[in-house]
C-alpha positions in Angstrom: -33.3 75.0 25.8 -30.3 75.9 23.6 -28.2 73.5 21.5 -24.6 74.2 21.2 -22.0 72.9 18.7 -18.2 73.5 19.1 -17.0 75.0 15.8 -13.7 73.2 16.1 -15.4 69.8 15.7 -15.4 68.1 12.3 -18.6 68.0 10.4 -19.6 64.4 11.0 -19.3 64.8 14.8 -21.4 68.0 14.8 -24.1 66.1 13.1 -24.2 63.5 15.9 -23.9 65.7 19.1 -26.1 67.9 21.1 -25.4 69.8 24.3 -27.9 71.8 26.3 -28.4 73.8 29.5 -31.8 74.1 31.2 -31.7 76.7 33.9 -34.4 77.8 36.5 -35.9 74.3 36.6 -37.7 74.7 40.0 -34.6 76.5 41.3 -32.2 73.9 39.8 -30.0 73.6 36.8 -29.5 70.7 34.4 -26.8 70.4 31.7 -26.7 67.5 29.3 -25.1 66.1 26.2 -26.2 63.5 23.7 -24.1 61.6 21.2 -24.5 58.9 18.6 -21.5 56.7 18.0 -21.1 54.0 15.2 -21.4 50.4 16.7 -20.7 47.6 14.4 -21.2 47.7 10.6 -25.0 48.9 10.7 -25.6 49.8 14.4 -25.2 52.8 16.6 -25.0 53.7 20.3 -26.9 56.6 21.7 -25.2 58.2 24.9 -27.2 60.7 26.9 -25.3 62.2 30.0 -27.2 64.5 32.3 -25.7 66.5 35.2 -28.2 68.3 37.5 -28.4 70.1 40.9 -29.9 69.6 43.3 -29.9 65.9 43.5 -33.6 65.9 44.4 -34.3 66.7 40.8 -32.9 63.3 39.7 -36.2 61.3 39.9 -38.4 63.6 37.7 -35.4 64.3 35.2 -34.7 60.5 35.0 -38.4 59.8 34.1 -38.2 62.5 31.3 -35.0 61.0 30.0 -36.5 57.5 30.0 -39.5 58.9 28.1 -37.2 60.6 25.6 -35.2 57.5 25.0 -38.4 55.5 24.4 -39.4 58.0 21.7 -35.9 58.0 20.1 -35.8 54.2 20.1 -39.3 53.9 18.6 -38.5 56.5 15.9 -35.3 54.8 14.9 -36.9 51.3 14.7 -39.8 52.6 12.6 -37.2 54.3 10.2 -35.2 51.1 10.0 -38.4 49.1 9.2 -39.5 51.6 6.6 -36.1 51.4 4.9 -36.1 47.6 4.9 -39.6 47.4 3.3 
């Protein structure tokens, strides 16, 4: 897996975005991007977009994304609770 950042982007956006390409996944390819956007005064919105071929790869990749989102959510909530304490 490789993370890429566009050098033309401003520094705050670079800190909040990730793009990657995973090749040779059981004869398939997946590209994805993830970004964090401000949402309200103290919140944020996490957007993860995945594009893959062949379509039959969707169920296992979706399961991995769901697992990843759960870990991210748990980590962010634990961090917020620790800051509030």
